[in-house]
N, C-alpha and C positions, 0 to 999 in steps of 0.2 A: 504494500500500500504506500503510495507516495506521501511525502511530508505535507504537501498541499491538501491532499484529500483528507488526511488525518486532522489537519487544522480546521478545515471546513466542517468535518463531521463533529468534532468537539464543539465548535461554536453552534452548529445547528442543533445538536442533541441538547446542549445547555439551554438554548432558547425554547425548544419544545418542552423540556423539563419544566421550565418556568411556567409556561402556559398550562401544562397538565397539573402541576402542583397547585397552581392558583385555582384551577377548577376543582381540585380535590378539597381544598380548604373551603371554597364557597359551598360545594355540595355537602361537606361535613357540617357546616353551620346550618344549612337548610335541613339536613337530616336530624340534627339535634333539636330543631324547632318543630319537627314532625310536620313539615310543610307538605301539603297534598291538596289535590283538587280532582275533579272528575277526570280531567285529561292528563293528570300527572300524579298517579298514586304514590304513596310513601315508599313502597318497596322499590319503585323505579329509582328514586333518589338514592336510596341505600345501595342498590345494586350498581348503579352508575358510579357512585362514589368509590366503591370497592374496585371496580374494573378500571376506572381511570387511574386510581392509585397504583394498581399493578402495572399499567402501561407507563406511568410516570417512572416507576422504578426501573423498567427496561431501558427507557431513554436515559435515565440518570446513570445506569450502569454503562451504557454506550458512551456517554459523556466522560465518565471517569476513566474507562479503559483506553479510549482514544487519546485522552490527555496524558495518561501515563506512558503509553508506547510512542507518543510523538517525540522524535529525537530533538526537537528544538528546545523543549523545556527540561528534558532529562529529570523528570519528577521522581520516578521510581515508585514501587508499590508501597513503600513505607509511608509516603505522603498521603496515600488514600486512607490510611488507618490511624496515623499518629498526627494529631493537629499541630500545626506550626513547626513541622519538621523539615519543611522545604526551604531551600535558599531562594527560590523563585517566588516573589510576591508572597512572602511568608504569612503575613496577617490574613490576606484575602483567601489564600488557599486553605489556611487553617480554619477559617470560618466555613468554607465549603465542606471540609472534612467533618466539622462538628455538625453541620446541618445534615449531612449524609448519615452520620452515626445516630442522630436523633430519629431520622426516618427509619433506619434499620430497627431501632428499638420499637418504634410504632408498629412496623410490619411484623416483627417477631412476636410481639405480645398479641397482635390481632390473630395470628395463627394459632396461638395457644390460649385464646380467650376463655375457653371452657375450663381449662385447667387452673388458671390463675384467678378467675373470678372477675365479675363486672367492675368492682371497685378498683382493683389494681390495674385492670385494662384501661379504665377511664382516666386514672391518674397519669399513666404513661401516655395515653392518647392526647392529653393536654400539651404534650411536647410539640405537637404540630403547630401550635400557636407560637412556639419559639423557633422551630426549625425553618418555617417559611420565611420570616423576615431575615433570618441569618443567611439563608440561601440567596435572597434578593440582594442583600449587601455584598455577598460573595460575587455575584454577577456584575455588580457595578465596579467592584475593586479589581477583579481579575479579568473580566471580559474585555477583549480587544475592541469590541464594538460598543462599549458602555456609553459612549457619548455620541454615537451615531443616531441619526434621526429615527430609523426603523426600530432600534432597540429602545430608545426613549419612549416612543409611542407604545411599543409592546409592554414596557415596564409600567407606564402610566395606566394602561388598560388593566393589567394584572393587579397592580396595587389598588387601583380604584375599585375593581370588582370585589376584592377581598375586603376593602374598607367598607363598602356599602353593605356587604353581607354581615360584617361584624357589628356595624352600627344598627342595622336592622335587628340583629339578634339581641343586642343590648336593650333595644327599645321594646322588645316583646316581653321581657320579664321571664318568668319561669317557663321552662319547656315541659313542665309536668302537667299533663292534661287534667289531672285530678286535683291540682293545687287549690283552685277556688272552691271546689266541693269539700275538700278536706278542711280548708279554712272556715267555711260556713259551719261545718259539723262541730269543729272545735269551739267556735263562738257560741253555738247553741248549747253545748255541754257546759261551757263556762257560765252561761246565764241561768242554767237550770237550778232551781232552789234545792237545797239539801232537804231530805225527808227525815 
C-alpha cells in the first residue's frame, strides 16, 4: 500500500469515525429518553445505535491501523495503547488513545452487560460523554485537515448535533416513564393520615 493511500485512508477513516461516533452519541441520548413515534419505534433507535456503534469501531480500527503502519509518522503499536507515548504530536495522539480506550471499555462492558449488571454497565457507558469530546479534540490537534473548510463544516455539524441532543435531553428531565406516577403515589402516601 502506498504512503499516499495510507495517509488518505487514515484521514478518511478518522472523518467517518467522527460522523459515526457523533451519530452514536445522538442516538444514545435519544434512546435514553425513550424517544419513539408511530414511524420511529424505540427498538429502531436502540438497534440503530448499536449497529452504528459497531460500524464506528470498524472505521476507528481502520483509522488506527493505517496511522500506525504509515511510514511517515513511525507511530508504532505502543502509541495505540499507551497514551502520550508518541514523539509525534504527543498530546493530541495521547488524547486519541484515551478516547479509543474509553470506547473499548464501553464496547467490552456492553458485550458482557448481562454478567456485570445494569448499574455497572450504565456507569461505564457514561464514559461516552467523555470519550466523544476527547476524540473531537484529538481530531483538531492531530488532523492535517483540522483547519480546512470541509473539516470545519463537518466538525460544526457533528458538534452541533450532539449539543442539540444533549440540551434536548437536559430539558426533558427524567427519562423514567414512571417518574411522575411514582411521585404522585409518594405524595398521596405522605398526605394520608395515620390511623
